[in-house]
N, C-alpha and C positions, 0 to 999 in steps of 0.2 A: 836887913832881914826880910822885910816885906818885898823888896825888889828881887831877892833870891828866890823866894817862894813863888812870886809871879813868873819868873823865868822857868822854874821847874814845871809849873802848870802848863805853860805854853809848850814846853818840850814834850810833855806827855800828850797834849792835844795833837801836836804835830805827828808824833809816833802813831797815835790812834788813827788819825786821818790817813796816814800812809798805809797802814794795815787795811783799813776799809777800802781804799782805792785799789790796793793789790788784790784783795779778795774779789772785788767787783770785776776787775780785769780778768782774773782767772775764770770766774763764772761766765762772763761774756764769751771768752774763748771756747770754753767747753760747750756752751749752748750753740755757738756758731758751728763747731765741728760736728755736733750731733745733728744739726739741721742739714749740713752738707751730706753727711752719711745717709740720712733718711731720704734725701732727694735722689741720691744716686741709685738706690734700690738694687744694689748688687747682692747676690746671695752666694754663699760658699757651699759647695757640694763636695762631700768627702765620699769617695768610692771605697769599696771594701779593700782594695789593694793599698789604700792609704794615699792615693793621688788626690790632690786638692785642685779643684777648678773654680775659677771665679766666673759666674754667669753674669754677663753684662746685659742689662736691659737696653736693647738697641733703640727703643722708642724714647728713652729718657737720658741716655748717656751723652756727654759732650764729646767733642772731637778728641780731646786728650785721653779720655777713657777708652774710646774706640781704638785708638792707636795701640793700646796694650794687647789687642787681639792679634793672633797670628795672621800674617799676610796682610795686615792693615797698617799702612803708613799714613803720614799726614794728608796726602792728596786723597786717598781713598776714604779716610775718616771724614774729611770735609765733604766729599761727594755723598756719603751716607747721610750726614746731617742735612745737607741741602735737599736731597731727595725726600727725606722725612718731612721737611718743612714745606716743600712744594707739592708732594704727592700724597701726603698723609702717612699715618703710622704703618709700620710693617706688621703683618699678621703671622708670618712664619719665615723659615729659612729661605724658601723658594722666592718669597717676596723681595729678598735682598737682591735678586737678579735684576730688579728695576734700576739698580745703580750701575753706571758705566764702569766696567772693570771687574764686576763680580758676575761670574757665570755659574753653571751648575756645580762644577768641581769646588770652587771657592765657597759657595754657599753651603755645600755639604760639609766642608771642613770646618766652617765657622759654627755650624749647628751645635757642636759640642760645647761651645763657649758662650752662647748667647741665649737670652730669653726675650719674650715679646709680651709686654704688658699691654693689654688692649683697652685700658681705661684712659681715654684722653682727658 
């Protein structure tokens, strides 16, 4: 009888430990996702016609995020990141023309999709 009671107590402790570990894992995952979203600093802008645009902060976005912009592939995204790291933050759309492969036409097209956070 005592042995059976001891086994039941151990089973309950194991279940409780599992639940605690599961809750901790979920909380850590949620906190990691929240931190990643806050670092990205993307904003959603909804225009009256219902069109939704994601404004990407060119000064904080990684290459993968920059690739989501129209006309920006892996090579150009890498150049944007490299220019930002070597030449400093961008202050406006025209500043993107420092990047090889981005001229006045491309910077004008990108201006509808990007933002420039000037706080380094």
